[in-house]
Backbone as JSON Lines, residues from 0, in Angstrom:
{"i":0,"aa":"M","n":[0.8,-1.19,0.0],"ca":[0.0,0.0,0.0],"c":[0.85,1.27,0.0]}
{"i":1,"aa":"V","n":[1.99,1.26,0.7],"ca":[2.81,2.48,0.74],"c":[3.3,2.88,-0.64]}
{"i":2,"aa":"E","n":[3.56,1.89,-1.49],"ca":[3.99,2.2,-2.86],"c":[2.87,2.89,-3.63]}
{"i":3,"aa":"R","n":[1.63,2.43,-3.45],"ca":[0.49,3.06,-4.14],"c":[0.29,4.49,-3.65]}
{"i":4,"aa":"V","n":[0.46,4.71,-2.36],"ca":[0.35,6.08,-1.83],"c":[1.44,6.95,-2.43]}
{"i":5,"aa":"A","n":[2.67,6.46,-2.47],"ca":[3.78,7.22,-3.05],"c":[3.52,7.55,-4.51]}
{"i":6,"aa":"E","n":[2.98,6.6,-5.27],"ca":[2.67,6.84,-6.68],"c":[1.58,7.9,-6.83]}
{"i":7,"aa":"A","n":[0.56,7.84,-5.97],"ca":[-0.52,8.83,-6.03],"c":[0.02,10.23,-5.74]}
{"i":8,"aa":"V","n":[0.91,10.34,-4.77],"ca":[1.49,11.64,-4.43],"c":[2.37,12.14,-5.57]}
{"i":9,"aa":"A","n":[3.13,11.25,-6.19],"ca":[4.0,11.64,-7.31],"c":[3.2,12.21,-8.47]}
{"i":10,"aa":"G","n":[1.93,11.84,-8.58],"ca":[1.08,12.37,-9.64],"c":[0.56,13.77,-9.39]}
{"i":11,"aa":"C","n":[0.82,14.33,-8.24],"ca":[0.39,15.69,-7.93],"c":[1.37,16.68,-8.56]}
{"i":12,"aa":"R","n":[0.87,17.57,-9.39],"ca":[1.76,18.43,-10.18],"c":[2.59,19.39,-9.34]}
{"i":13,"aa":"S","n":[2.13,19.73,-8.16],"ca":[2.89,20.69,-7.35],"c":[3.79,20.01,-6.32]}
{"i":14,"aa":"V","n":[3.99,18.7,-6.47],"ca":[4.89,17.96,-5.58],"c":[6.16,17.6,-6.35]}
{"i":15,"aa":"A","n":[7.3,18.02,-5.81],"ca":[8.59,17.72,-6.43],"c":[9.15,16.39,-5.96]}
{"i":16,"aa":"G","n":[8.72,15.93,-4.79],"ca":[9.22,14.67,-4.27],"c":[8.71,14.41,-2.86]}
{"i":17,"aa":"L","n":[9.14,13.31,-2.3],"ca":[8.77,12.93,-0.93],"c":[9.92,13.27,0.01]}
{"i":18,"aa":"T","n":[9.59,13.51,1.27],"ca":[10.6,13.75,2.3],"c":[10.15,13.1,3.6]}
{"i":19,"aa":"A","n":[11.11,12.61,4.35],"ca":[10.8,12.0,5.65],"c":[10.54,13.06,6.72]}
{"i":20,"aa":"G","n":[10.85,14.32,6.42],"ca":[10.61,15.39,7.37],"c":[11.65,15.42,8.47]}
{"i":21,"aa":"P","n":[11.38,16.25,9.49],"ca":[12.34,16.39,10.58],"c":[12.55,15.07,11.31]}
{"i":22,"aa":"R","n":[13.78,14.78,11.57],"ca":[14.17,13.55,12.29],"c":[13.69,12.28,11.61]}
{"i":23,"aa":"A","n":[13.45,12.35,10.33],"ca":[13.04,11.18,9.53],"c":[11.86,10.45,10.15]}
{"i":24,"aa":"R","n":[10.85,11.2,10.58],"ca":[9.72,10.58,11.28],"c":[8.66,10.03,10.34]}
{"i":25,"aa":"I","n":[8.64,10.46,9.08],"ca":[7.66,9.94,8.13],"c":[8.38,8.92,7.25]}
{"i":26,"aa":"M","n":[8.34,7.68,7.67],"ca":[9.14,6.64,7.04],"c":[8.43,5.31,7.18]}
{"i":27,"aa":"T","n":[8.53,4.5,6.14],"ca":[8.03,3.13,6.22],"c":[9.23,2.2,6.06]}
{"i":28,"aa":"Y","n":[9.47,1.4,7.08],"ca":[10.55,0.42,7.04],"c":[10.0,-0.88,6.49]}
{"i":29,"aa":"R","n":[10.72,-1.45,5.55],"ca":[10.29,-2.67,4.87],"c":[11.53,-3.42,4.41]}
{"i":30,"aa":"A","n":[11.34,-4.58,3.81],"ca":[12.48,-5.31,3.26],"c":[13.14,-4.43,2.2]}
{"i":31,"aa":"G","n":[14.45,-4.39,2.2],"ca":[15.15,-3.51,1.27],"c":[15.24,-2.11,1.85]}
{"i":32,"aa":"R","n":[15.18,-1.14,0.97],"ca":[15.3,0.26,1.4],"c":[14.01,0.77,2.03]}
{"i":33,"aa":"P","n":[14.12,1.59,3.07],"ca":[12.92,2.21,3.63],"c":[12.33,3.21,2.63]}
{"i":34,"aa":"L","n":[11.05,3.47,2.75],"ca":[10.38,4.44,1.9],"c":[10.18,5.72,2.7]}
{"i":35,"aa":"A","n":[10.94,6.74,2.36],"ca":[10.84,8.03,3.04],"c":[9.65,8.81,2.49]}
{"i":36,"aa":"G","n":[8.91,9.44,3.39],"ca":[7.84,10.33,2.99],"c":[6.44,9.76,3.08]}
{"i":37,"aa":"V","n":[6.32,8.47,3.39],"ca":[4.99,7.85,3.55],"c":[5.01,6.98,4.79]}
{"i":38,"aa":"A","n":[4.02,7.19,5.66],"ca":[3.84,6.34,6.83],"c":[2.37,5.96,6.91]}
{"i":39,"aa":"V","n":[2.09,4.67,6.71],"ca":[0.72,4.17,6.81],"c":[0.59,3.51,8.17]}
{"i":40,"aa":"R","n":[-0.27,4.09,8.99],"ca":[-0.47,3.58,10.34],"c":[-1.91,3.11,10.5]}
{"i":41,"aa":"D","n":[-2.19,2.41,11.58],"ca":[-3.55,1.92,11.81],"c":[-4.58,3.04,11.82]}
{"i":42,"aa":"A","n":[-4.24,4.17,12.41],"ca":[-5.21,5.25,12.61],"c":[-5.06,6.41,11.64]}
{"i":43,"aa":"E","n":[-4.0,6.43,10.82],"ca":[-3.77,7.59,9.94],"c":[-2.76,7.24,8.86]}
{"i":44,"aa":"I","n":[-2.72,8.11,7.86],"ca":[-1.66,8.07,6.85],"c":[-0.99,9.42,6.89]}
{"i":45,"aa":"E","n":[0.34,9.41,6.95],"ca":[1.09,10.65,6.97],"c":[1.99,10.69,5.74]}
{"i":46,"aa":"V","n":[2.01,11.84,5.09],"ca":[2.8,12.02,3.87],"c":[3.64,13.27,4.03]}
{"i":47,"aa":"G","n":[4.93,13.17,3.71],"ca":[5.82,14.32,3.72],"c":[6.26,14.63,2.3]}
{"i":48,"aa":"V","n":[6.1,15.89,1.89],"ca":[6.4,16.26,0.51],"c":[7.35,17.45,0.44]}
{"i":49,"aa":"V","n":[8.03,17.52,-0.7],"ca":[8.76,18.71,-1.12],"c":[7.86,19.37,-2.17]}
{"i":50,"aa":"A","n":[7.44,20.6,-1.89],"ca":[6.49,21.29,-2.77],"c":[7.23,22.14,-3.79]}
{"i":51,"aa":"R","n":[6.6,22.28,-4.94],"ca":[7.09,23.24,-5.95],"c":[6.55,24.61,-5.58]}
{"i":52,"aa":"V","n":[7.26,25.66,-5.97],"ca":[6.87,27.02,-5.58],"c":[5.71,27.57,-6.4]}
{"i":53,"aa":"E","n":[5.25,26.86,-7.39],"ca":[4.26,27.39,-8.33],"c":[2.86,27.59,-7.76]}
{"i":54,"aa":"R","n":[2.55,26.96,-6.63],"ca":[1.19,27.04,-6.07],"c":[1.25,27.33,-4.58]}
{"i":55,"aa":"P","n":[0.19,27.9,-4.04],"ca":[0.14,28.09,-2.59],"c":[0.23,26.74,-1.86]}
{"i":56,"aa":"L","n":[0.91,26.73,-0.74],"ca":[1.13,25.48,0.0],"c":[-0.17,24.81,0.45]}
{"i":57,"aa":"P","n":[-1.19,25.56,0.91],"ca":[-2.43,24.88,1.28],"c":[-3.07,24.13,0.11]}
{"i":58,"aa":"E","n":[-2.93,24.66,-1.11],"ca":[-3.47,23.96,-2.29],"c":[-2.69,22.68,-2.55]}
{"i":59,"aa":"T","n":[-1.38,22.73,-2.37],"ca":[-0.57,21.53,-2.55],"c":[-0.98,20.45,-1.56]}
{"i":60,"aa":"A","n":[-1.14,20.83,-0.29],"ca":[-1.55,19.87,0.73],"c":[-2.93,19.29,0.41]}
{"i":61,"aa":"R","n":[-3.83,20.13,-0.05],"ca":[-5.18,19.66,-0.41],"c":[-5.12,18.66,-1.57]}
{"i":62,"aa":"D","n":[-4.29,18.95,-2.58],"ca":[-4.13,18.04,-3.71],"c":[-3.59,16.68,-3.27]}
{"i":63,"aa":"V","n":[-2.62,16.7,-2.36],"ca":[-2.05,15.45,-1.86],"c":[-3.12,14.65,-1.11]}
{"i":64,"aa":"R","n":[-3.87,15.32,-0.26],"ca":[-4.95,14.63,0.48],"c":[-5.95,14.01,-0.48]}
{"i":65,"aa":"R","n":[-6.34,14.75,-1.5],"ca":[-7.3,14.23,-2.48],"c":[-6.75,13.01,-3.21]}
{"i":66,"aa":"A","n":[-5.47,13.03,-3.53],"ca":[-4.86,11.92,-4.25],"c":[-4.77,10.66,-3.38]}
{"i":67,"aa":"V","n":[-4.55,10.84,-2.09],"ca":[-4.33,9.71,-1.19],"c":[-5.64,9.2,-0.58]}
{"i":68,"aa":"R","n":[-6.62,10.06,-0.42],"ca":[-7.86,9.69,0.28],"c":[-8.5,8.4,-0.24]}
{"i":69,"aa":"P","n":[-8.57,8.15,-1.57],"ca":[-9.18,6.89,-2.03],"c":[-8.44,5.64,-1.56]}
{"i":70,"aa":"L","n":[-7.2,5.78,-1.18],"ca":[-6.39,4.64,-0.72],"c":[-6.39,4.52,0.8]}
{"i":71,"aa":"A","n":[-6.95,5.49,1.5],"ca":[-6.79,5.61,2.94],"c":[-7.71,4.72,3.76]}
{"i":72,"aa":"G","n":[-8.72,4.15,3.16],"ca":[-9.63,3.29,3.92],"c":[-10.31,3.99,5.08]}
{"i":73,"aa":"G","n":[-10.65,5.26,4.89],"ca":[-11.33,6.02,5.92],"c":[-10.41,6.69,6.94]}
{"i":74,"aa":"R","n":[-9.12,6.4,6.88],"ca":[-8.17,7.04,7.8],"c":[-7.93,8.49,7.39]}
{"i":75,"aa":"P","n":[-7.67,9.37,8.35],"ca":[-7.29,10.74,7.98],"c":[-5.92,10.74,7.3]}
{"i":76,"aa":"V","n":[-5.75,11.69,6.39],"ca":[-4.48,11.85,5.67],"c":[-3.87,13.17,6.12]}
{"i":77,"aa":"H","n":[-2.68,13.09,6.73],"ca":[-1.98,14.28,7.21],"c":[-0.81,14.54,6.26]}
{"i":78,"aa":"V","n":[-0.65,15.81,5.89],"ca":[0.4,16.19,4.94],"c":[1.36,17.16,5.61]}
{"i":79,"aa":"L","n":[2.64,16.84,5.54],"ca":[3.7,17.73,6.0],"c":[4.42,18.25,4.77]}
{"i":80,"aa":"I","n":[4.5,19.56,4.63],"ca":[5.33,20.14,3.57],"c":[6.67,20.44,4.23]}
{"i":81,"aa":"G","n":[7.62,19.57,3.96],"ca":[8.9,19.62,4.65],"c":[9.95,20.48,3.99]}
{"i":82,"aa":"D","n":[9.72,20.85,2.72],"ca":[10.7,21.66,2.01],"c":[10.03,22.22,0.77]}
{"i":83,"aa":"I","n":[10.71,23.2,0.15],"ca":[10.23,23.81,-1.08],"c":[11.34,23.69,-2.11]}
{"i":84,"aa":"A","n":[10.99,23.18,-3.28],"ca":[11.96,23.06,-4.38],"c":[12.0,24.38,-5.14]}
{"i":85,"aa":"E","n":[13.17,24.91,-5.32],"ca":[13.32,26.16,-6.07],"c":[13.58,25.85,-7.54]}
{"i":86,"aa":"G","n":[12.95,26.6,-8.41],"ca":[13.2,26.47,-9.83],"c":[12.87,25.11,-10.4]}
{"i":87,"aa":"G","n":[11.94,24.39,-9.8],"ca":[11.53,23.1,-10.31],"c":[12.47,21.96,-9.97]}
{"i":88,"aa":"A","n":[13.55,22.24,-9.25],"ca":[14.49,21.18,-8.88],"c":[13.92,20.34,-7.75]}
{"i":89,"aa":"T","n":[14.41,19.11,-7.63],"ca":[13.97,18.26,-6.51],"c":[15.08,18.13,-5.51]}
């Protein structure tokens, strides 16, 4: 499921990438490499993103929530904007 959430977030035009946020708290540990920027928990889904400067941050967070909500199974979706990409860079 974390991969599907990450793919949904990657489809948001104002998201440059995922981030684990401060102290790497938004992370899913799994076989192989951990997935930074997505944490699926029993009671919530948390997503950390690097936003592009082209849109207001509340709109970016709303877009991420909309993209993830169909996968959330009724859980709330919390979005952390952990950084801003300048000039379209990630």
